[in-house]
N, C-alpha and C positions, 0 to 999 in steps of 0.2 A: 379060557379062549380068550377072550373079554378083554380079562385086566392085560394080556401078554397085546395086543393093539391098542389099546388106552397108553401104554406107557410107547409105542415103538409112536405113535403118531402124535403124541408127551413130545417126544425127543427131534424130533421133526419140524414141530414148531420151534423149538427153542432154534436148531440150526439155520430156519429161516430170515427167523427175527434178526439174529450175528450177518447174516448173509447186510440184507436190507442195512444195519443200519455200518455197517462198511461201508456196500454200496453210496448211501446217500451222506460219509466225512468228505468218504473220498472226490464227488461229486458236490462240494457246495462254490459259491463262486467266491473267488477276491474279492475287498471293496477298492472301488479304483475311486478317482477324485482327480481336480487339479492338482498339479504337479508344483507352476511358479507362470508365474503373472504373462501372458501373451506376448506383450510389450513391455520394447528395452527401451529404454529413455538417457543415454547422457548431456551432459551442458558443456562445454568449456568460458575455458576468459583470456582472450591472449589483447595484452598480458594481463597475469594473473598478480603483480600487484604496481598502484595508484599511487600520484601522488595527489592527499586531500588541499586542491586545489582551486578547485570548480572544473577545472577546465579538462585534465585528462581524462582521457576513452581506454574501451574495452574495446572489442566486438566478443557477444555473448550468441556464442554455437549451438544448438537445443539437435542433438542427433536423435532419432524416435525409429525406430526395428522393429519385423512384427514379429513370430517363434519364428520360423523359417528362416530368424533375418534377413528379409527383405525392404528396406525401406516403405516407410505408411508415409503416403502422401494426405494432405488436404484436413490437415488431425492439429487445431486450434490447442495450444500450447496459454495460457495464465503461464506471466512475470512478477517477482512480488521483490522487495531489501528487508534485508532487518539486519538488525545491530545488536549485540549488546544481548541477545534474546526478545528480542523488539520487532515486533514484522513493522515496516513504517519505511515511511519516503525515505530514503538515504542516498543521496546524489540522482540519478536523474535518468531512468533508462526513455528511449525514445520513443517502443512499446508497451501496454500493458496485458498484450497478448499482439498475440502471432500465430500462423499458419507453416505448418511445412512443406516446403515445394513436392517433386517426384525421384530427387532425389535423399525425400526425406528426415530435411534439413529448412532449420530455419535463421534466423540474424539475428540481430539490435544491439545498436551501440546500445553502452553504457558510461554518464559520464559524474567522475567520483566528486563529494562535497566538496562547500565550498575548506576553508581553511578554519583552522577552531578556533574563534574568539576567544574560549574561555575552557576548559579542565573539563567542563562537562563536552564541552563540543571533539575533542579529543578522538579519536577510533582508529584501530591496529586495524580493524578488519570489513570487510559487508560482505555478506554472505546475497549470491543471487539463487532466488528459491523458482524455481519450472515445474509446473500442475499442470496436468494433459486433461481436460473441457473433457466431459464426457455424458456414458448417462447416469451414471453411479457415481455421485458426490462419494458415497461413505468408500466407495473401491480405487478411490484416484489417489494418488503416493510421489507427495512434491521432491524435486530430485534436486541438487544443492551441488555449488559451483563458491570457494570465499576469493576473496579479493582482499589482500594484506595493504594495507596503506600509512604510506609512511606521508610524516610532514614537514612541512616548506620550511625550508630553512631561509636564513637571510643569506645572498646571493650577492657578494663583494665586488664589483666590477675591476677589472687586473687593473693594476697603480701601474705606470710611469718609472721609469726606469731612471736611477735619479742621475743629475747632473753635474757634471767633475769642474772643477777650478782649481784653481788655488795664485794665487802670486807671489815675487822672491822679493830679498833686500841684502847686499843692495845689489841696487841695478846694472853696475861694476865693479863688480869684483877683482881684486887681485894679489894677485901668489895666492898663499894661503891660507888668504881670509876667507870665514865661515860667513856659506850660505844663508839665509833663516828662508824657507819654504813653510808655507801658509798653505791650507784646500780649506779654510773656517768657509770662504764664500759656496762650496761643494752644495746640493738643496735633494731635498729626496725625499717625495709621503712616506718612506718608510724609514725609518732610523737608520744611520746609513751607519753598518756594521765592520769596517775593513776599510783603511786608504794604504794605497800599494804607489810608495816611489820608486824609478827605476834612473839615476844619473847623469847616465852615458855613458861612463865611465869606469861600465863593470861591475860598480858598488846599487846595494838597492835599502831599501830605509820601507819601513811601515809608521803609522800616530802620522796627527792631521794634519804637525806645525812641527816637522825635522828641521834639523840644523842637520848642514852639509861643509868639509873641504873635501875639494875634487883632485882626486887621486893624480903626481905627476904636475900638479903648479906647486911653486916655488917665490919666498917672497926674493930673493934674488932672481927671477926666471925675465928670458929677455922677450921672448913668441908668445902671443897668445895664442887661445883653442876655444873651441866652442865646446860644448858641451847639449845634446838636447837632453831637455831632463821629461820624462812622464807621468803621467800622471792614472792609476786604476783605483778606483771609488766601490762597492760593492754593501745594497743593503740586506735589511738583518731577512731576504725574503728571494736572499739570489742574486738579486737582476743587478745589474754593473755596468758602469761605460767611466769611457778613461777621456779623459782631456783633452785641447788641444795643447799638440806637445812646444814648448819655448823655447824657446835659444836663449843660452843664459854664455857671455865667455867672456873668461877669466884672461887677462889686461898680459898675469908674467906664472907662465909657468914652464919655461924650460929654455 
């Protein structure tokens, strides 16, 4: 009888232990911890491309929001610049520490560096770094925005248009006598690329010094006729100018 009681008691103990083990496993608490930073910081630049001339400027805006997307006011933010992997002063920030306003924003003006004096000074980009100033320096993470830099080119002032001039001889041609025109006195800042003549008798020509016999005139004509001759010159930049028209009177035409 005693052995039977002991066996039953043992089986009950094993069942109770299993029940307790199952209960303990189901009730174990899950691990917990922070899933993300409670502060969101974004930084932007307008414009995001500047000429490296020591004068071009961009507005840097820092926006800070909390975990519920609400603006965080009165947060100090440190600013710095970096280029080619080196943190140093490249260009100029109007302030190196700014404080967010009631809307969570803070702005500062950045001025591009001076133009490069040597190959070592040539920069293609500069990075603006924004770091929130808190009580735990090891927990702060810098946000950044990159501004591209272009080298200033040589600006050539616009050239003046050419000045067209011409002469002709003989001054009193007769009949079918050929008249010689000369536009070599025309001037231009840029080379003159073309000369276009309109002889006023329905014919045209090109070239700096063409010769021309006026249509309808002949040596045995008796009536003089006047032709209005025009000249237009065009330089290599596409700028054109016309000379003052000149009257050519042929004494014997018809």
